[in-house]
N, C-alpha and C positions, 0 to 999 in steps of 0.2 A: 695526627689524627684526622680522619676524613671529615670534611664539613658536612653537617646535616643540611636539610632543605632550607631551614630558617637562616642558617649561616650563609648559605649561598645567596639568598635573597637580600640579606643585610649588606653583603659585599657589593651586590649589584646596585643597591640603593646608594651606597657610598660612592661607587665609581661613576654614577651618573651626575654627580656634582650637586650643587645647592640651588641652582637656578630653578625656580618653580612657580606655581601659582601664588598669587598674592596672599598676604596674611589673612586670617579669618575675618579681620575687619573689612578688607576689600571684598571678601566673599559675600558680604552682606550688601554690596553695592547694587545699583539698579541693573536690570538685565540688559542683554545686548540689544543693539539697534535692529529693528525689523528691516532696515535697509539691507541687511546681510542676506535676506531671503528674497527669492523672486516673488513678484507680486502675487502669484497664485497661492503661495505658501504663507503669506504674512498673517492671514487670519488664524492659521494653526499656531504660528509663532506667538501671536498675541494671546491666544488661549493658554499657552504654556506659561508665559510671563505673568498672566493674571491669576493663575491657579495657586492657591495658598496651601493646599494639602500636598505633602511631599509624595505620598503614594500615587496620587492622581497625576501630579506633575511629572513624576518618573515615567509613568505609562505613556503620557503624551509625548515626552521627549524620545522614548524608545520607539514609539510608533513612527515618529517623524524620521528618526535615524534609519529605521528599517525600510520605510516606504520610499524615501527620497534622499539617499545617502550623499550623493554628490552635490545636489542643489542646497541641502541644508547644512553641509559640513562647516562652513565658516560660522554660521549662527550657533551651531551646537558647540563648537570649540569655544566661542566667546561665552556661551552659557556655562560651560564646564568651568571656566575660570572664575565665575562669579557666584554660582549657586551654592548656598550654604548647606544643602542637604547632601549627605554622603550617598544616600540612595539614588538621587538624581545623577550624581557624578559617576557612581558605579554603572548605572544603566547606560549613560552616554559612552563611557570608556569601553564597555563590553560590545557596544553596537556600532562604534564609530569607524566607518570606512576601512579601506584596505591598509595593511601594514606598509605597503610600498609608498603610500602618500606621505611626502615630507612633513606636511602640516600635522597629520595624524601622529607620525612618529615623534615629532617635537612635543606634541601635547602629552603623549605617553611618557616621554622622558621627564618632562616637568613634574608630572603628578607622581611618577615613581620616586623622584628625588625628594619632593617636599610637600606632598598633599598632607594635610593635618590628620587624615584618617589612614591608619595602617592598611586596612583591607583595600582601600582605593589604591594605595601605593603598590601593594602586592599584585593586584590585578593588572596594573600598568606594567610591572616588571614581567609578568607572565606573558602579556601580549608582545612585549619586545623580544622575549626569549623565543616565542613561537615564530616571530618574523625572521630572526636569525637562523633558526633551525629549518624553516621552510626554504630559505636560500640554499642551505647545505643539502637538503633533500633533493632539490632540483639537480644538483650535480650527480647524485646517485641515479636519478631518472635518465639523465643524459648518457651516463655510462651504461645503463641497462639497454637503452635504445641502440647504442653502438654494438653491444654484445649480440643483440638480436640481428642487427644488420650483418654482422660477421658470421652468424650461424653457430655461435659458440654456446652450445646447450649447457655445458657445465657452468660457464660464467653467468648465463641467464638465471639458472637456478640459485646460484649464490647471491646474485644481485637482487633477485626477488625477495629473498629472505632479508637482505639489508634494507630494502625499501620498506618492508613491514616494520622493521625496527625503527626506521626514521619516522614513520607515521606516529609511533608512540612518542618519539622525541619531540616532534612538532606539537603534539597534544600535551606534552608535559606529563605523560602518563607512565606510571611504574608498572608496565606490563611486560614481563620477561617473555622471551621467544618461546619457551616450552609451553606457556599458557596459550599461545596463539595456534599451536598445532592441532588441527581438527582430528578427532578420532576416526577410525574406520566406520563406515555406515553401520548403524545398529538398528535393532527392531524394538518398537515399543508396544505393538499391538498386533496380535494374530487375528485371522478371521477374514470374512468377506466384506465387512462394513465397519465404518467408524463414525463417531460423532465427536466433534472437536470444538472447544471454546477458544476464541481469539479476541484479544483486545490490546490496546496500547495507550500511552500517554495518561497514566493513571496515578502514579505514586506521589501524591501530594498531601494525603491525610485529610482531604476536604470532605464535606458532607456529600458532594456529588460522587466522589469515589466510593464512599460507603453505600450510597443509594444504588449505584450501578452494580457493586459487588453483591448487594442483596438481591437484585434482579437476576444476577447470574445463578445465585443459589436457588431461587425460585424456579428458574428454567431447569436446573439439575434435578429438582424434586419431581418435575413432570417426567423427565427422561434423563438419566445420568449421562455425563460426558465420559468419554474414554480417556481423554487427556486434554491439556490446554496449551496454547502458545501465547507468548507476549510479543508485542510489536515495538518494544523499546520505550524510552523515557519511563523506566520502571521506578525511578526515584528522582524527584525534583528537590532542589533546583540544581544541585551539583552532585548527583549520584549519592553513593554511600562511602563512608570512610573506612569500613572494615567488614569482614564477613559476619560479624556478630553485633553490630551496633543496634540500639533498641528499635529503630524503625523497621527492622526485619520482622519484628513481632507486630507492632501496631499498624504498619502500613502494608504488610504482606500477609503474615501467617494468620492474624486474627480475621482478616477479610476473606482470604482465598483458601486457607487451610481447611475450613469446613466442607469444601467441595470434595475433598478426599481423592484428588487426582494429581498426577504429576504434570508440571508445566515445563515447557521447553522455551527458553527466553532468548531474546536478542538485545543488543545494546542500542539505545537511542543517543541523540546528541547530548542530552542532559546527563546520561550515565557516563559520558566521557569527560565531564567537566572537572570532577575531582581526580587528582592524579592516581589515587588508589582505587577508584570505583570499579573500573573494568575487572581488575584482579579480584577485588572483593566479591563481585557478583559471580565470577567464575568459580571461586573457591568456597562460596557459601554452601553449606550442607546442613540440612535439618530434616530428619525422617518424618517430621510432623507437618511440614509446610509445602512439600512437593516441588520445591524449586530445583531447576536443573539448567545449567549452562556450561557444557563441557569445554567450550572455546568460543571465540567471537563469531566463528562460522562453522557449521557442521551440517550433517545430513542424517536422516533416519527414515526407516520404513514403518508404515502403520497400515495394516489391512491392504487395500488395493492402491494405496498412495505412497509416494515418497516425498518427504518434506526437506526443503533446502533452507536452512536458517542462515541469514546473511548479515554481515556487518556493513551497513551502507554509509557509515559516517565518513569513511575515506577508503574507497574500495581499492585494495592493493592489487598489484599485478599477480601476486601469488594466489590471492583469493579468486581472481578471475580464471587463472589457469586451473585451479582446483575445481571450480564450478563447471567449467567446460568439460573436464574429465569425468566428473561425477554424473552430469547430465548425460554424457555420451554413453556411459555404461549402464544407466538405469533402465530396468525393464518394467518399472511400475506402470500400472494402468493410468494413474493420475500423478502429475508432478506439480507440486505446490511450493513456490518460493515465497519466503516472507522475510521482511526487513523493516527498518524504521521509516526510511524516507520514501516518499512516493516517486514513481517514475512519471506518471501523469496524475494530475490532481486539479480540481476546480476549487480547492480550499485556499486558505490564507497564504500558504507558501507557494502554491502552484506547482507546475512541472519542475522536475529536477534535471537540468540539462546534462550534468555529468553522468547521471544514471542512464539517460536516453542514449548518450554516446558510448558508455562503457558496458553497462549491464544489459540493456534491452537487446542488443544484437545476439547475446548468448541465450536469451530466454525465448526469443521469437521462434515459433514453430517447434518448440521443444518442451516448454513448460505450459501448463494450462492456466495457472492462476499466479498473480503476484499480489500479495496482501501486505498492507503496511499501515503505519500510523502517521505521526508527525503533524499532520493537519488534524485539529481537534474536532472531528466530525465523522459522519458516516457517508460513504460514497460508493457507487459503482460507476465505472467509466467504460467507454466502448473499447472492444478488444482490438489488438494490433497483432496481426499474423498469428492468430490462434491463442494469444495470451490475453487473459481477462484480468481487469484491475479492480481491486477493492481497497477502500480505506476504512479502517475501524479504529480511529484514534480518539474515541469518545469515552475512555475509561475513567475519567474523573477531572482532568485538568480543564480549565476554563475554555468553553467552546468559542468559536470565532465564525463570523459570517463566511458564506461561500459566494463565489461568482460562477454562475452556470455558464458553460461554454459548449462547443460543438461535441465534445467527448462525453458530456454528462448524461448518464442514464438515470441516476438517482443521486441526490445530494441533500443532506439535512444537517444543520449545525446542532446536533443533539448528542447528549451523553448516551453511551450504549456499547454494544459489543457485537461480534459476529459469531454465528454458529455454522460450522461446515459439516455436512453429512455426505459420505461417499460410499458407493458400492461399485461393483464392476462396470456398471453402465451409466450411472448418474452421479453427478456432483452438484450439491445444492448449497448455496450460501444465503443465509438469512442475516439481515441487519436488524438488531433488536434494540429498542430504546430502554432507558433506565426505568421506565414505568412498565416494562415487560411487554410492550406492544411490538409486534413484528411490523417493522416499517417498510421492509423491502425484501423480496425473495428473487433469487436468480438461479436458474438450473441449467447445467451443462450436461450434454448427453453424448455417449459414444455407442456405436452399434455393437 
């Protein structure tokens, strides 16, 4: 009989041996020495050690791991061995350094084998599995590069499909190949003009999500939307477990169903965290809630515009080839690309270097707008070779400060959403706050 997912995890736990973090008694021991941190980080380390609240201590440790991963690594690993809070240990393990680091790998092995909390152990196993799968995916990438060098078109096509499959393997995601295949371009709205709602980073059930959804409904009462798009992180913190789980009603249908429009969604990084979530979001259908995601990436026409929905979590070579082809044959007046991660951003995460290298060259001088989330704020950034950049990641998740830089035209750490209006000659983007205030307007024109 084939082993289920739990059985595989238990075997992995057994195979990793019994060496692990000390007993719960040792977990209560004093925290690590501040000498493990460089002088400029010791104040932050002392704040973590002095914080008694588990939630607050978890946020502080996660922030340190994200901001200064290499300098804080030894301190965080020592904290991992001693902290009694499962939440703190989970945060550190999820954020702790690259898989290739021997110290990180040994820490994952110890906690996989013997952490007193099962969820902490499972997360450790998942990170180890991802590390091994990433090594194997690199072999596929090398073989793909060789096929391109040899000009073997048939091999390139086959290996691009394999690379997409290995992306799922690395992510531990149960997403079969047939759910990755984008449909042919389809039409969602006829006519000369469109009005579109766009937002990301919203699905957490918070009061902020509900308030922002209410502001969307108020905007629709003034003037209805033709359809909407989501910019990812549709469900926190680890996506959804099935196409029918209860949060589809409470965190989606109850809030956005009253708008009475169809939404075209993309996946965010949190939507990839549960192994079943991408497939669940693609397969979810409900005539009353308007949700639509035909595949992780796809394209559709609407009035004078063509929209290119992208999966930016790990952009496959097959997706890049598809995008190049679809952009090349598009005759739309306006071309609007949207995904989860920013190309440029003055927000918490900043620029995404892999998208600058891989995606931006395809969009320059071909698309008009790239719209995204990931940073929990509202932004416009200076254009690059005819491509304009907007961030509308204020759908409900906790906002974060911005750092204004040379590209910043507008930036505000507010909850809110974007409204796009286009006709043959004009494309307008409004960034609207959760209090219904229009915070920023940008207009593009073509003769």
